[in-house]
N, C-alpha and C positions, 0 to 999 in steps of 0.2 A: 410471975416471971416466965413460967413455962408456956403460958398461953401467948405472951408477947413474942417469945422466941419462935414459937410455932407459926404465928401469924407473919412474922418477918421472913421466915423460911418459905412460906407459901407465896408471899409477895415476890421474893427473889426468884422462886421457881416459875411463877407466872410471868414475870418479866423476861426470864430467860427463854421460856417457850414462845412468848410473843415476839421477842427479838429474833428467835430462830425462824419463825414463820415469815416475818418480813424479809429476813436474809434469804430464805429459800425462794420467796417470790421474786426478789430482786435478781437472784441468780438465774432463775428461769427466763425472766424478761431480757436480761442482758445477753444470755446465751442465744436466745431466739433472734434478737435484733442483729447481733454480730454475725450470726449464721446466714442471715439474708443478704449479707454483702456479696456472697458468691453469685446467687441469681441476679442481683442488681448489677454485677459486673458483666453478665451476659447481656442484660438490657443495654448497658452502656456500649458494649461492643457492637450491638445491632445498630445503635444510633450513629456510631462512628462509621460503620459501613455505609449507612444511608447518606451521611454527610459527604463522604468521599465520592459517592456516585453522583450526587447533586453538583459537586464541584467539577466533576469530569464530563458532564453532559455538555456538548457544544451548544452554546446559546441558551443554556438552561438558566432559569431564574432561581438560583440557589439562595436561600435565606441567610447565608453567612458568607463571609469572606475570610480566607486564610491569613489575611494581613492584620486583622485585629488581634488584640492580646487574648481575649476570651476564646476566640475561634482557634488561635494557635495552641493554647493550652488544651482545648477540647480535642483537637485533631492530632496534635503531635507531642504535646507536653508530657503526658503520662501514658501514651499508647504502648511504648516499649515495655514499661514495667507492668502494665495491666495485662498485656498479651502474654508476657512471660509467666506471671503469677497464675493466671487462669490455666494456661497450658500445663504448667507444672502440677497443679492440683488435679487437673483432669486426667493426666497420664497416671498419676499416683492412684487416683480412684479406680482407673481401669485395671491397674495391677492388683489392687485390693479385691476387686470384684472377681477377677479371674482366678487368682491364687489364694485369696483369703489372708494375705500377709501385707502389712503396711510397709511402705517404702521408708527406709531409714536413711535420712539425709545427714545423719551425724555419725561420728565415730562411735562404734558400739563398744561398750565396756562391760565385760562379763563380771557378774557379782561374785563368782567363785574364785576368780584369778586377779582381783584388784582390791585395793583398799577402799574403805568407806569414803575417804576424801575424793578419790577418783570418781566414785559413783555420784557423789554430790555435785562435783564439777560437771560431770556429763549431764546430769538432770537439769542443772541450772542453765547450761549452754543450750539445751533443747528448749527450755522455757523462754530464754531470751530470743532465740531464733523465731519461736512462735509469736512473740511480741512484735518483732520486726516485720514479719510477714503480715500480721494482722493490721498493724498500723499503716504499712505501705498500701495494702489493698483498700483500707478505709479512706486514706487520703486520695488515692486515685479515683475511687468511686464518687466521693463527695465533689471533688473538683470537676470530674467529667459530667456528672448529672447536672450540677449547677451551670456548667458551660453549655450543655445541650439545651437546657431550659432557656438560658439567656439568648442563645442563638435561634431558638424556635425549631429545633430539630427533633424529629421522632421517626420511627420506622413503620408507622401505620400505613403509609402509602405503598408498601412493598409486599403486601399479602399475596400469597400464591393461590391459585385456583384450588378449591377444596375437592381435589380428586381423592379417590379412595387410598391410593398409595401414599400421597403426601399427608393425608389425615392420619394414616397409621404411623408414619414416621414421626409425625408431630406428637402423637400420643406416647410413642416410645421415648422420644426426646424428653417429654415431661417426666417420665419415670427415671430416665438417666440423669437429668438435671437434679432431681431430688436426691438421687444416690450420691452425686458429686457434692451437693450441699451437705449431706450427712457426713461424708468423709471430711470435708472442710471443718465441720463443726466438731467432730470427735477428735481430729488430729491437731487442729490449730486453735480453735476458739475455746473449747472446753478446758484444756490445760491452763490457759491464761485466766479465764474467769474463775476456775476453781482455786487457783493460787491467790488471785487478787481478792475475791469476795469471801471465800471460805477459809483459805489457808491450808487446805488439804484436798486430795483427790477424792472426788465423789462419783459414785456409780450413777450412770444415767437412768432416770426413772421413766415410766410410761407417760406421765403427764408432760415431761419435757419433749418427748417425741411427738405427742399429740399437738402441743403448742407449735412446734416447728412445722409439722405437716399442715396445720390449719393456716399458719402465716404464709407458707409457701404457696398453698392453694389460692389464697386471696391475692397474693402478688401476681400469680400466673393469670388469674381471671381479670385482674384490674389492668395490667399492662403487658406482661410478657407474651401472652397468647396472640396479641395483635402486632407486636413489633419484632418478635424473634425471627420471623420469616425473612427479614432483610439479610440475615447472615448467609442464606442460601440464594435468595433471589438476586441480590446485588452481584454476586459472582457470575451468575448466569447472564445477567443483563450487560455486564461490562465486557463480556467476550465479543459483543457486537460493536464496541466502541474502538476508536483507533488506538488508544493507549493499552487496551487489553486488561486482563485481570492482574491487579497488583498484589503485593505480598500481604497487605492488610486484608484484602478480599479473600485470598486463599486461606489465610489463617482462620478467618471467621468461618468460612465454609468447612474447613477441617475440624474446627472445634464443634461445630454443629453435629457433624456425622460421627465424631468421636463420642459425643454424648449419647447419640442414638445407639452406638455400639455398646456403651455401658448399660443403657436401658435394656438392650437385647440380651446381654449376659445376665442381667438381673431377672428378667422374665424366664430365661432358660433355667437358671438355678431354682426359681420358684416351681417350675414344672417338675424338675428333678426331685425336689423336696416332697411335692405332693405325690409323685409316683412312688417314692421310697416309703412314705407313710402308708399308702394304700397297699403296697406289697407286704410290708411287715404286718399290717392288720389282717391281710388274707392268710398269711402264714400262721398267725396266732389262731385264727378261726379254724384252720385245718388241723392244728395240733391239739385243740381242745377235745374233739371227739376221740382221737387216739388215746389221749391221756385218760379219759373217762373209761374207755374200754379196758385199758390196762388195770385200772383200779378195780373194775368189776371182776376181771379174771383173777386178780390177787385175792379178792375176798372169797371167791368160789374155791 
């Protein structure tokens, strides 16, 4: 009887561990894929900018027409929501990089001056808002990418000359976009995935960060590095057209350099951190001989 009970306990424990491993893996994959919605939204914004330029060129052979349903959804159907969501997340990420504090879009409820019911309602309202933002961005990206593929639009034809200044700004943009994606993941994606898959808040592990960084690097090398230039180039080209720079072109240009600013602050904070570490290390090395001399004097 004892052996049977022990074996059943081992089987249940093994099943629990195996289920936990599968749940952890599913949690990492889901978080990574949903986090990629943010860089994919930048890819979609670049294609929208390219499409608006092709439609504005006099006598140009644009591969789409704004009269079709697919083209209308791609150009105008979800542009307002997409630009609003990306701008909101980007500005919040800039505030976080500069101040180290997350933007609170909800009514703050203090744990010391409120009941447990108020805290639960506040937490659930935050979770539901994260759900709404996540679903809205996912729908916009899916409809936009499908529309751009159906219309045959991409931003590969708007690459800027590889000057040293532009190459540097593009490298900083890469770091800034990764920082915005990290903010999107930790603030919006992770609370939803933690509650849905695990049922509790889970601390982010190193393997999750590595998976996200590798996935983002692959997406950048596959598509983003060739098409993201249209956010800047289209605004410069449309200045020479009769209609001039539109609101969509300006917002795309603004988002590009806002992301570059985020990357610049990230690099600056990195240099400050390295400088502080070197300073403390130098102070410790200078203090060690003086401490040893004091010990010798005390012994004498």
